[in-house]
Every structure is written in C-alpha cells, then in structure tokens.
C-alpha positions as CSV (number, residue, x, y, z in Angstrom):
1,M,-18.3,-1.0,-28.1
2,K,-15.0,-0.9,-26.3
3,A,-14.0,-2.7,-23.2
4,I,-11.0,-2.9,-21.3
5,A,-10.7,-7.1,-20.0
6,V,-8.4,-9.8,-18.8
7,K,-8.1,-13.6,-19.0
8,P,-8.6,-14.7,-15.5
9,R,-6.0,-16.6,-14.0
10,N,-4.0,-15.8,-17.1
11,P,-1.5,-13.1,-15.5
12,N,-0.5,-10.0,-17.3
13,S,-4.0,-10.3,-19.8
14,V,-4.8,-6.6,-20.0
15,H,-6.6,-6.0,-23.3
16,L,-9.3,-4.2,-25.8
17,A,-11.9,-6.2,-25.8
18,E,-15.4,-5.3,-28.2
19,L,-18.7,-6.1,-26.3
20,A,-21.7,-5.5,-28.2
21,K,-24.0,-2.0,-26.3
22,P,-26.5,-2.9,-24.3
23,K,-30.3,-2.5,-24.0
24,V,-32.3,-1.5,-21.6
25,S,-34.5,-4.5,-22.8
26,D,-32.1,-6.8,-21.6
27,V,-33.4,-6.9,-18.2
28,P,-36.7,-7.7,-17.5
29,N,-40.0,-6.4,-16.6
30,G,-39.0,-2.9,-18.0
31,R,-36.4,-2.0,-15.0
32,G,-33.2,-1.5,-17.1
33,V,-31.2,1.4,-16.8
34,L,-28.7,2.7,-19.5
35,V,-25.9,4.0,-18.2
36,K,-22.9,5.8,-20.1
37,V,-19.9,5.4,-18.6
38,L,-17.6,8.9,-17.2
39,K,-15.5,7.3,-15.1
40,V,-14.1,3.9,-13.9
41,G,-11.8,3.6,-10.9
42,V,-9.6,0.7,-10.2
43,D,-7.8,-0.6,-7.0
44,A,-5.5,-3.0,-5.6
45,T,-8.1,-6.1,-6.5
46,D,-8.1,-5.3,-10.1
47,R,-4.5,-5.5,-10.1
48,E,-4.6,-8.9,-8.6
49,I,-7.3,-9.7,-11.4
50,N,-4.5,-8.9,-14.3
51,E,-1.9,-10.5,-11.9
52,G,-4.2,-14.1,-12.1
53,L,-4.7,-14.4,-8.4
54,Y,-8.8,-14.6,-8.5
55,G,-11.7,-14.0,-10.5
56,N,-13.8,-15.8,-13.1
57,P,-15.3,-14.9,-16.7
58,P,-19.2,-14.9,-17.2
59,P,-20.3,-17.9,-18.6
60,G,-20.0,-18.1,-22.8
61,Y,-16.9,-15.7,-22.3
62,D,-13.4,-16.4,-21.8
63,F,-12.8,-12.7,-21.2
64,L,-14.1,-10.5,-18.0
65,V,-14.3,-6.8,-18.4
66,M,-12.6,-5.1,-15.3
67,G,-13.9,-2.3,-13.4
68,H,-16.3,-2.2,-10.3
69,E,-16.4,1.3,-9.4
70,S,-18.7,3.0,-11.7
71,F,-19.8,6.4,-12.5
72,G,-22.0,7.9,-15.1
73,I,-25.0,9.1,-16.6
74,V,-28.2,7.9,-17.5
75,E,-29.1,7.7,-20.7
76,E,-32.5,6.1,-21.1
77,V,-35.0,3.7,-18.5
78,G,-37.2,0.9,-18.4
79,P,-40.6,2.0,-18.1
80,N,-41.2,0.5,-14.6
81,V,-38.3,2.6,-13.6
82,R,-38.7,5.5,-11.4
83,H,-36.2,6.6,-8.7
84,V,-33.7,7.7,-11.7
85,K,-34.4,9.3,-15.1
86,P,-32.3,10.3,-18.1
87,G,-29.5,12.7,-17.1
88,D,-29.0,11.6,-13.6
89,Y,-25.6,10.7,-12.7
90,V,-25.5,7.3,-10.7
91,T,-23.2,4.5,-9.4
92,C,-23.8,0.8,-9.2
93,T,-23.3,-1.8,-6.5
94,V,-20.8,-4.6,-7.4
95,R,-22.6,-7.8,-6.1
96,R,-25.4,-9.8,-7.6
97,P,-27.6,-11.8,-5.5
98,G,-26.9,-15.4,-5.5
99,G,-29.6,-17.8,-3.9
100,S,-29.1,-17.5,0.1
101,I,-31.8,-16.4,2.5
102,F,-29.3,-12.7,2.6
103,D,-29.4,-12.7,-1.2
104,R,-33.3,-12.5,-1.3
105,I,-33.9,-9.8,1.2
106,G,-31.7,-7.2,0.0
107,H,-28.2,-8.5,1.3
108,S,-26.3,-9.7,-1.3
109,D,-23.1,-8.3,0.3
110,M,-23.4,-10.7,3.1
111,T,-24.2,-14.1,1.0
112,S,-23.8,-17.3,2.5
113,D,-23.3,-18.5,-0.9
114,E,-19.5,-20.1,-1.9
115,T,-20.1,-18.7,-5.3
116,Y,-20.6,-15.3,-5.5
117,F,-21.6,-12.6,-8.7
118,E,-19.4,-9.4,-8.9
119,R,-19.3,-6.9,-11.4
120,G,-15.7,-6.8,-13.0
121,I,-14.4,-9.6,-10.4
122,N,-16.4,-12.6,-10.4
123,L,-18.8,-14.3,-13.3
124,L,-20.0,-10.8,-14.1
125,H,-18.5,-8.1,-16.2
126,G,-17.7,-4.7,-14.9
127,Y,-18.1,-1.5,-15.7
128,M,-15.0,-0.7,-17.9
129,T,-16.8,-0.4,-21.0
130,E,-18.5,2.4,-23.0
131,H,-22.3,2.1,-21.7
132,F,-23.9,-0.6,-19.2
133,V,-27.0,-1.6,-18.3
134,D,-28.4,-3.0,-15.5
135,D,-31.6,-3.2,-12.9
136,A,-32.7,0.1,-11.0
137,E,-32.5,-2.0,-7.7
138,F,-28.3,-1.7,-8.4
139,V,-28.2,2.2,-9.7
140,I,-27.9,4.7,-7.1
141,R,-28.4,8.5,-7.9
142,V,-25.2,11.0,-7.2
143,P,-26.7,14.4,-6.9
144,A,-24.9,17.1,-9.7
145,A,-23.0,18.6,-6.7
146,L,-21.0,16.0,-6.2
147,K,-20.0,14.4,-9.6
148,H,-16.4,15.3,-9.5
149,L,-16.2,12.7,-6.2
150,G,-18.9,10.3,-8.1
151,V,-16.1,7.6,-9.3
152,L,-15.4,7.8,-5.4
153,A,-18.7,6.1,-4.2
154,E,-17.6,3.0,-4.6
155,P,-15.1,2.4,-2.0
156,M,-17.0,4.8,-0.1
157,S,-19.4,2.3,0.2
158,V,-16.7,-0.1,0.9
159,A,-15.0,1.9,4.4
160,E,-19.1,2.8,5.4
161,K,-20.5,-0.7,5.3
162,A,-17.1,-1.3,7.7
163,I,-17.5,1.2,9.8
164,Q,-21.5,0.8,10.1
165,Q,-21.0,-3.3,10.8
166,V,-18.5,-2.3,13.8
167,Y,-21.1,-0.1,15.4
168,E,-23.6,-2.7,14.9
169,A,-22.0,-5.8,16.4
170,Q,-21.0,-3.4,19.2
171,R,-24.3,-3.2,20.1
172,R,-23.6,-6.2,22.3
173,L,-22.1,-4.1,24.5
174,Q,-25.9,-1.9,25.1
175,V,-23.4,1.5,25.2
176,W,-20.1,2.1,23.2
177,E,-19.3,5.5,22.3
178,P,-15.7,4.8,20.5
179,K,-13.6,7.7,21.6
180,V,-10.2,6.6,19.9
181,A,-9.7,4.9,16.4
182,F,-6.5,3.5,14.9
183,V,-6.9,3.7,10.8
184,L,-4.3,1.5,9.6
185,G,-3.5,1.9,6.1
186,S,-3.4,5.5,3.9
187,G,-5.0,4.3,0.4
188,Q,-8.2,5.7,-0.5
189,I,-10.4,2.8,1.6
190,G,-7.9,4.1,5.2
191,L,-8.5,8.0,3.9
192,L,-12.4,7.6,3.8
193,S,-12.5,5.6,6.9
194,T,-10.8,8.4,8.5
195,L,-13.4,10.5,7.2
196,I,-16.0,9.1,8.1
197,L,-15.3,8.2,12.0
198,R,-14.1,12.1,12.1
199,L,-17.5,13.0,10.9
200,R,-18.9,10.9,13.6
201,G,-16.1,12.7,16.0
202,V,-13.8,9.9,16.7
203,E,-10.0,11.2,17.5
204,V,-8.5,9.0,14.8
205,Y,-5.0,8.1,14.1
206,T,-4.3,7.2,10.7
207,I,-1.2,4.9,10.4
208,A,0.7,4.3,7.5
209,R,4.2,3.4,6.2
210,G,5.5,6.5,4.8
211,A,7.4,9.8,6.8
212,K,5.3,12.9,7.0
213,P,5.6,14.9,4.8
214,N,3.5,13.3,1.9
215,L,-0.1,13.9,0.3
216,K,-2.2,11.0,2.8
217,A,-0.8,13.0,5.5
218,E,-2.0,15.9,4.2
219,I,-5.3,14.3,3.3
220,A,-6.0,13.3,7.2
221,E,-4.6,16.0,8.7
222,A,-7.1,17.7,7.0
223,Y,-9.7,15.8,7.4
224,G,-8.5,16.6,11.4
225,A,-7.2,12.9,12.0
226,N,-3.7,12.5,13.1
227,Y,-1.1,10.9,10.3
228,L,1.5,8.8,12.4
229,N,4.0,6.0,11.1
230,G,6.1,4.0,13.2
231,S,5.2,0.6,15.4
232,L,1.8,0.2,16.6
233,G,3.2,-0.9,19.8
234,E,4.9,2.3,20.5
235,I,2.0,3.9,18.4
236,A,-0.7,2.4,21.2
237,K,2.0,3.4,24.1
238,Q,2.0,6.6,23.1
239,T,-1.8,7.1,22.1
240,G,-3.6,4.6,24.2
241,A,-5.2,1.2,23.3
242,P,-8.1,2.1,20.6
243,D,-11.6,1.4,20.8
244,L,-12.0,0.9,17.5
245,I,-9.3,-0.1,14.8
246,V,-9.9,0.1,10.7
247,E,-7.6,-2.3,9.1
248,A,-7.1,-1.2,5.3
249,T,-3.5,-2.3,4.7
250,G,-3.6,-4.8,2.1
251,N,-1.0,-7.1,4.7
252,S,-2.0,-9.6,6.6
253,A,0.8,-8.9,8.9
254,I,0.0,-6.7,10.0
255,A,-3.9,-7.1,10.4
256,F,-2.9,-9.9,12.9
257,E,-0.1,-7.7,14.4
258,A,-3.4,-5.0,15.3
259,M,-4.7,-7.5,17.5
260,N,-2.1,-7.0,20.6
261,V,-2.9,-3.4,20.7
262,L,-6.9,-3.1,20.8
263,G,-8.1,-2.0,24.1
264,R,-10.6,-3.8,25.9
265,D,-14.3,-4.2,25.1
266,G,-12.7,-3.0,21.6
267,A,-13.4,-4.3,18.1
268,I,-11.5,-4.6,14.9
269,V,-12.6,-4.6,11.5
270,W,-10.4,-6.0,8.5
271,T,-11.1,-4.9,5.4
272,S,-8.5,-5.9,3.2
273,I,-8.1,-9.4,1.2
274,T,-4.6,-10.4,0.1
275,G,-3.9,-12.8,-2.2
276,G,-0.5,-14.4,-1.5
277,Q,0.9,-17.0,0.5
278,R,2.3,-14.5,2.8
279,K,3.2,-16.1,6.5
280,T,3.9,-14.7,9.9
281,E,4.3,-15.5,13.7
282,V,1.9,-15.1,16.0
283,P,1.6,-14.7,20.0
284,T,-1.3,-17.1,20.3
285,D,-1.2,-17.7,24.2
286,K,-1.5,-14.0,24.6
287,I,-3.8,-12.5,21.9
288,N,-6.2,-15.6,23.3
289,L,-6.0,-14.6,26.7
290,E,-6.2,-10.8,26.4
291,W,-8.9,-11.0,23.5
292,V,-11.4,-13.5,25.9
293,L,-10.2,-11.2,28.8
294,G,-11.4,-7.8,27.2
295,N,-13.9,-9.1,25.4
296,K,-12.7,-8.1,22.4
297,L,-14.3,-8.2,18.6
298,L,-12.8,-8.9,15.6
299,L,-15.0,-9.2,12.2
300,G,-14.4,-8.8,8.4
301,S,-16.1,-6.6,5.9
302,V,-16.2,-7.0,2.3
303,N,-18.5,-5.2,-0.3
304,A,-21.2,-3.4,0.1
305,N,-25.3,-3.0,-0.6
306,F,-27.2,-0.1,-1.9
307,R,-28.0,1.0,1.7
308,H,-23.7,1.6,2.5
309,F,-23.9,3.7,-1.2
310,E,-26.3,5.6,-0.1
311,A,-24.4,6.6,3.2
312,G,-21.4,6.8,1.8
313,I,-22.7,9.3,-0.6
314,S,-24.4,11.5,2.1
315,D,-20.6,10.8,4.1
316,L,-19.3,12.4,0.7
317,A,-21.6,15.5,0.6
318,Q,-20.7,16.1,4.5
319,G,-17.3,15.7,4.1
320,E,-17.4,18.8,1.6
321,I,-18.9,20.5,3.8
322,F,-16.9,20.4,6.9
323,Y,-13.3,19.8,4.9
324,P,-14.2,21.6,1.2
325,G,-11.9,20.6,-1.4
326,V,-9.7,18.0,0.7
327,T,-11.3,14.4,-0.8
328,Q,-11.0,15.4,-4.3
329,K,-7.3,15.3,-3.7
330,I,-7.6,11.6,-3.3
331,L,-8.3,11.5,-7.1
332,T,-4.5,11.9,-7.9
333,T,-3.9,9.7,-11.3
334,P,-6.3,10.0,-14.2
335,V,-5.8,8.0,-17.4
336,N,-7.8,9.6,-20.9
337,G,-9.9,6.5,-22.3
338,L,-10.0,3.0,-22.6
339,D,-7.4,2.9,-25.2
340,N,-4.9,3.8,-22.9
341,Y,-5.2,0.4,-20.9
342,R,-1.5,-0.1,-21.1
343,E,-1.3,3.3,-19.0
344,M,-3.9,2.3,-16.7
345,M,-2.3,-0.9,-16.0
346,R,1.1,0.7,-15.6
347,Q,-0.1,3.4,-13.2
348,L,-1.9,1.1,-11.2
349,V,1.8,-1.6,-10.8
350,E,4.5,0.9,-10.7
351,A,3.5,4.5,-9.5
352,K,3.8,4.7,-5.6
353,E,2.5,7.8,-5.1
354,A,-0.5,7.1,-7.2
355,L,-3.5,7.3,-5.0
356,K,-5.9,7.1,-7.3
357,V,-6.2,5.8,-10.6
358,Y,-8.9,6.4,-12.7
359,V,-10.2,6.3,-16.3
360,N,-11.9,8.8,-17.9
361,V,-14.0,7.0,-20.2
362,A,-16.2,10.2,-21.5
363,E,-17.5,13.4,-21.1
364,G,-20.6,14.1,-19.2
C-alpha cells in the first residue's frame, strides 16, 4: 500500500513509502473502522514537518506517514461500531489520547501531557495513504451532500474550536456579545473563521497582506465580511477596536502586534504555530497597562476533538445554505495521486496563489 512519508527532522525527505494494508481487527473490542482514503489536505504543518522543524515517527519506524486532514469512505466496520457503516463518507480527528485527565474524558485536544500523539504529525502515521483503520471514537460522518467539502473538515474543526473556546472563556464577563471581529490571515483557517463568525452575525474584517482584487478577498466578501490590507493600527482607527481577534497568520510578530488594537473586555485567540526563531520588539509596558485595565484575554487554541468536527461540519452545511458555492472556492489546488508527492510539496511550498493544496487519492 502506497503512502507519502517523511523522515522527521531530516529536511526535504518527502518520499513514497510502502505499508501493509490495515485490517478492521487491528483495533480491539470490535471498534475498528476501515476507511478508503479519497482526499487528504496539506497545510503549513506538513510543509514545516518536511522542513525538519518538528515531528517524530511512530515507534519501530524511521519514517512518518504525512497527512492529518482526512476524507474517505468506509469500507468495513467492526461488530461494535454503530454510528457509521460501509458506504458512509467520513473524516477523522487528529490527536489521540495520552494519560492526562483531559485525555481520559474525551478532550485529548486539551491534553496536559508534554508528549502528544497526532496522526501525521507526531508519533502516529497520518492519512496520506490508500487505506487507514481507526477506532470508531475518532471517526466522524460527513453527509454525502457535503462530500465536495469533506477535505476541509479538519481545518474547519480547528477554526470552530478556536471560536468556541473564545466564547466559552468570555463567559467570565457574564454577558459578551461581540459585534466586531478582526480575522488576521486569509488562508484556510482565516477564511473558515470568517465564515463561522459571519454565521453568528458578527461584523468581520478579514485582514491580510494581499491587496484586492484577489481570490481570498473575493471569498471573504462573498461571506459578507470586509477584506482589508494594511497596518492593524490604522485599520483599528477606521473600524474601531475589535471585540474579538482570531489570529491565523503564521506570523508571530503579527500575533503580538494584535495585542495593541484589541478593545476593552475583548479576547484574542492565537491559532498559529510558528516553528522558527523570529524575534520582535513589543511595547510591554503599554500592553501590560491596557490589558490589565481593560480586562482583556489572550488564549491559544490547537487541534480539535470530535465535538468540534461535528460543529464544523454543521457550519459548513449552513455556509452552503447562506453562501452557496463560496467555500468550495478555497479548494484551489488538487494534486492527483500519491505518486505525485513531489508536485504536492512543490505546490505547497512554491505556489503562492495556492489557497488549499490537497491530494486526490482515489475516486469515491
């Protein structure tokens, strides 16, 4: 069975590997789900793993199968699986439980363990192969009517969790109804965050580097958001200080710069994971003063559990009702077949206009 893999910590090691086809019985207690892979998305995490910045192979292997954004069709299930059946379209969560209390109660995305287990990222093989098997606990059904967006289920879950976490944390205020939000970055997480906030009736300013006209601006504005580029400080003077900022730029300097423009009682959620060594100067006294006196909140959000996947799929469906055909425009750059792994990585690294790169593994 073919698989696209890397040798973690070895830059530019992407290659085609061979794995034995998994079996439903590989998962104990009759809870296995065998999935034929149809599409797998790739993103900056995959690029950075191939650059050797992080990631570790599973025990007993010197390579790591890539891919944490899965979409496939069920081929076989174990005798104790009830919520999916052969022929169902599915996606799968990324993180698997460790030993913390959060892992034991179904919130492994919030693990307090230093060592974490993520398919296609750390210590577990990913989905960039022809078949995979997993415990039914981690398999989420995708309606057939959304199969054209199924490969976006994982990034949508990340955006969904980030925004849910902000709303949950802001319950500290008893009453919090954000009117204005900045979404920083117009990649897949930024645009999907824009969709989620628009579905909640928030006025959204999606802020990115590229000047209009461009596809990202077209998508953001089709969701009813305002697309802007320029200095955060200048934009905040025009729009007023936002109640909420979703940071999805992949740029740590911008993540910290955002702290200067947040409104009173507001919240920022960071979703970027930056693996480099960038340094920046921060006006710490000003931020300290304004944040304490303004009751402001900063939180980080990573990964997602099955609840966020389910909520994300629901919002994708709502998005198709309110903004038909818009979300599909994110899927800009298909690569056909696992054999084309070099083209996949080239598109991911070099194609600046590629909004979403994904591999068509099989028809279904």
